[in-house]
C-alpha positions as CSV (number, residue, x, y, z in Angstrom):
1,A,13.8,28.3,-29.5
2,Q,10.8,26.9,-31.3
3,G,8.5,24.6,-29.5
4,Q,7.8,21.1,-30.8
5,R,5.3,18.4,-29.7
6,V,6.9,15.1,-28.8
7,P,5.2,11.9,-27.6
8,V,5.4,10.7,-24.0
9,G,8.8,9.1,-23.2
10,A,12.3,9.6,-21.9
11,Y,14.4,12.1,-23.8
12,R,17.9,13.6,-23.7
13,F,18.1,17.1,-25.1
14,E,21.3,18.9,-26.2
15,V,21.7,22.6,-26.8
16,T,24.7,23.9,-28.8
17,V,25.3,27.7,-29.1
18,A,26.9,28.8,-32.4
19,V,30.0,31.1,-31.9
20,P,32.7,32.5,-34.1
21,S,35.2,29.9,-35.3
22,W,37.9,31.3,-33.2
23,K,35.9,30.6,-30.0
24,P,35.1,27.1,-28.5
25,A,31.5,26.1,-29.0
26,A,29.1,26.1,-26.0
27,A,27.0,23.0,-25.5
28,S,24.7,21.6,-22.8
29,S,22.6,18.5,-22.4
30,E,19.9,17.4,-20.0
31,S,17.8,14.2,-19.6
32,F,14.3,14.2,-18.4
33,P,11.1,12.3,-19.0
34,I,8.0,13.7,-20.7
35,L,5.0,12.4,-18.7
36,P,1.3,12.3,-19.8
37,P,-1.0,14.9,-18.1
38,N,-2.2,14.0,-14.7
39,R,-5.7,12.5,-14.5
40,P,-7.8,12.9,-11.4
41,P,-8.8,10.1,-9.0
42,V,-12.4,8.9,-8.8
43,I,-14.4,8.1,-5.6
44,D,-16.4,5.0,-6.5
45,Q,-18.2,4.1,-3.3
46,I,-18.7,5.3,0.3
47,I,-20.4,3.1,2.8
48,P,-21.4,4.4,6.3
49,L,-22.0,1.6,8.9
50,I,-24.5,3.1,11.3
51,P,-24.9,1.4,14.7
52,H,-28.2,0.2,16.0
53,A,-29.0,2.0,19.2
54,T,-30.6,-0.1,21.9
55,S,-32.0,0.5,25.3
56,T,-28.7,-0.8,26.8
57,Q,-26.6,1.4,24.5
58,P,-28.8,4.4,23.8
59,N,-25.9,6.7,23.0
60,N,-24.0,4.4,20.6
61,R,-23.4,6.9,17.7
62,S,-20.0,5.6,16.5
63,V,-20.2,5.4,12.7
64,R,-17.7,3.5,10.6
65,F,-17.0,4.8,7.1
66,N,-15.5,2.9,4.2
67,V,-14.3,4.6,1.0
68,W,-13.1,3.0,-2.3
69,A,-11.3,5.2,-4.8
70,A,-9.4,4.5,-8.1
71,D,-6.7,6.5,-10.0
72,P,-6.0,6.0,-13.7
73,D,-2.4,6.9,-13.2
74,R,-2.0,4.5,-10.3
75,D,-0.9,7.4,-8.1
76,A,-0.8,7.1,-4.3
77,L,-4.0,8.5,-2.8
78,S,-4.9,10.2,0.5
79,V,-8.4,11.0,1.9
80,M,-9.7,13.8,4.0
81,W,-12.9,13.1,6.1
82,D,-15.1,16.0,7.1
83,F,-17.8,14.5,9.3
84,G,-20.2,17.4,9.1
85,D,-20.5,18.0,12.9
86,Q,-18.0,20.9,13.2
87,T,-15.2,18.6,14.4
88,P,-11.7,18.9,12.7
89,P,-11.3,16.9,9.5
90,V,-9.3,13.7,9.6
91,Q,-6.7,12.7,7.0
92,A,-5.6,9.2,6.1
93,T,-3.7,7.3,3.4
94,L,-5.7,4.9,1.2
95,Q,-4.3,1.4,1.0
96,T,-3.9,-0.5,-2.2
97,T,-6.5,-3.3,-2.5
98,T,-7.4,-6.1,-4.8
99,S,-10.8,-6.5,-3.2
100,Y,-12.7,-3.8,-5.0
101,P,-16.5,-3.4,-5.4
102,E,-17.6,-3.4,-9.0
103,S,-20.9,-2.0,-10.3
104,H,-22.3,-0.8,-13.6
105,E,-22.1,2.8,-12.4
106,M,-18.3,2.6,-11.9
107,G,-17.5,1.8,-15.5
108,S,-14.2,0.2,-16.5
109,R,-11.4,0.4,-14.0
110,E,-9.0,-2.0,-15.7
111,G,-5.4,-1.0,-15.2
112,W,-6.3,1.7,-12.6
113,G,-4.8,1.8,-9.2
114,K,-7.5,0.9,-6.6
115,A,-7.4,1.7,-2.9
116,T,-9.6,1.8,0.1
117,A,-9.6,3.4,3.6
118,D,-11.9,3.3,6.6
119,T,-12.3,5.3,9.7
120,R,-14.7,5.6,12.7
121,H,-16.3,8.7,14.1
122,A,-18.4,9.2,17.2
123,Y,-21.2,11.8,16.9
124,A,-22.3,13.7,20.0
125,G,-26.0,13.5,19.2
126,S,-28.7,12.2,16.8
127,G,-29.6,14.2,13.7
128,L,-28.8,14.6,10.0
129,Y,-25.1,15.1,9.0
130,T,-23.6,15.9,5.6
131,V,-20.3,14.0,5.3
132,R,-17.7,15.3,2.7
133,I,-14.9,13.1,1.5
134,R,-12.0,14.4,-0.5
135,V,-9.5,12.0,-2.2
136,T,-6.4,13.5,-3.8
137,D,-3.3,12.2,-5.7
138,G,-1.4,15.3,-4.7
139,R,-2.5,17.3,-7.7
140,E,-6.1,16.6,-8.5
141,T,-8.9,16.1,-6.0
142,A,-12.2,14.2,-6.1
143,V,-15.0,15.2,-3.8
144,K,-18.2,13.4,-2.8
145,E,-20.8,14.0,-0.2
146,I,-23.2,11.6,1.6
147,T,-25.9,12.2,4.2
148,V,-25.9,10.2,7.4
149,T,-29.0,10.1,9.6
150,L,-28.6,9.1,13.3
151,P,-32.0,8.4,14.8
152,D,-33.0,9.2,18.4
153,P,-32.3,6.4,20.8
154,P,-35.3,4.1,21.7
155,P,-37.1,4.9,25.0
156,A,-35.9,3.0,28.0
157,A,-37.9,-0.2,28.9
158,N,-40.8,0.6,31.3
159,Q,-40.1,-0.4,34.9
160,P,-43.1,-1.8,36.9
161,P,-44.4,0.0,40.0
162,T,-43.9,-1.4,43.5
163,V,-46.5,-1.6,46.3
164,R,-46.5,-2.4,50.0
165,L,-49.6,-2.9,52.1
166,T,-49.4,-0.7,55.3
167,A,-52.8,-1.3,56.8
168,P,-54.1,-3.6,58.2
169,Q,-50.9,-4.6,59.8
170,E,-49.7,-8.2,59.3
171,G,-50.9,-10.5,62.0
172,L,-53.6,-8.1,63.3
173,T,-56.6,-10.1,64.6
174,R,-60.2,-8.8,64.9
175,R,-62.5,-10.9,67.1
176,V,-65.5,-8.6,66.8
177,V,-67.7,-9.0,63.7
178,P,-68.9,-7.2,61.8
179,T,-66.0,-4.7,61.8
180,T,-64.4,-2.1,59.6
181,V,-60.9,-2.7,58.3
182,R,-58.8,0.2,57.1
183,L,-56.9,-0.5,53.9
184,A,-53.7,1.5,53.0
185,A,-50.7,1.0,50.9
186,D,-47.5,2.7,49.8
187,A,-46.9,2.6,46.0
188,A,-44.0,4.0,43.9
189,D,-43.0,4.0,40.2
190,P,-39.3,4.4,39.3
191,D,-40.0,5.9,35.9
192,G,-43.5,7.2,36.2
193,T,-46.4,8.4,38.4
194,I,-48.8,6.3,40.4
195,T,-52.4,7.2,39.3
196,L,-54.4,4.5,41.1
197,V,-54.1,1.9,43.8
198,E,-56.8,-0.9,43.9
199,F,-57.4,-3.3,46.8
200,Y,-58.6,-6.8,46.2
201,Q,-59.6,-9.9,48.2
202,G,-59.1,-12.7,45.8
203,D,-61.0,-11.5,42.7
204,T,-63.3,-9.2,44.7
205,K,-62.4,-5.5,44.5
206,L,-62.6,-3.9,48.0
207,G,-61.8,-0.3,47.1
208,E,-59.3,2.0,45.4
209,A,-57.3,5.1,46.1
210,A,-56.1,7.7,43.6
């Protein structure tokens, strides 16, 4: 049979086999559509929402990712997230949306199927991660990479030292003057080292101990 180009549409084809007149003719028919070639999806935007680590939550490294993708054939889309930290990739189905970000870089998406998906991933530590996102319509795949930087947590708030006077003892009375009074103290720092203890009477410095 000789090939022939036909436009996109629904067709019913019949085949008849020529045979001698004394035999019945053989014929067959089949209906099927001729579809346009598949066009790949496009990843338009990926937004990572990086948490702000605080002294009360220094290990908060749970990042939320949002992706928007479009398909010119309006095919259903699925996404594969590779978070760049050696953990297994995560697959999800993109949901059709009418709330779609538009920008000059995206070009025209009129008539396209538009979809979005989001996921959350907790990283074990700070650092630089290359995140790879794959969006597919089952035949063609679009791939995009972004870099996510998770900073080191801020240092914990400094805790003040504590001190307790151990000499002279409270309530001790000296009736002989002049006299020598021994000064001593116990000092501690919950997150550091005591380097100097100073003794004062009012604004007058009496001595110090290292």
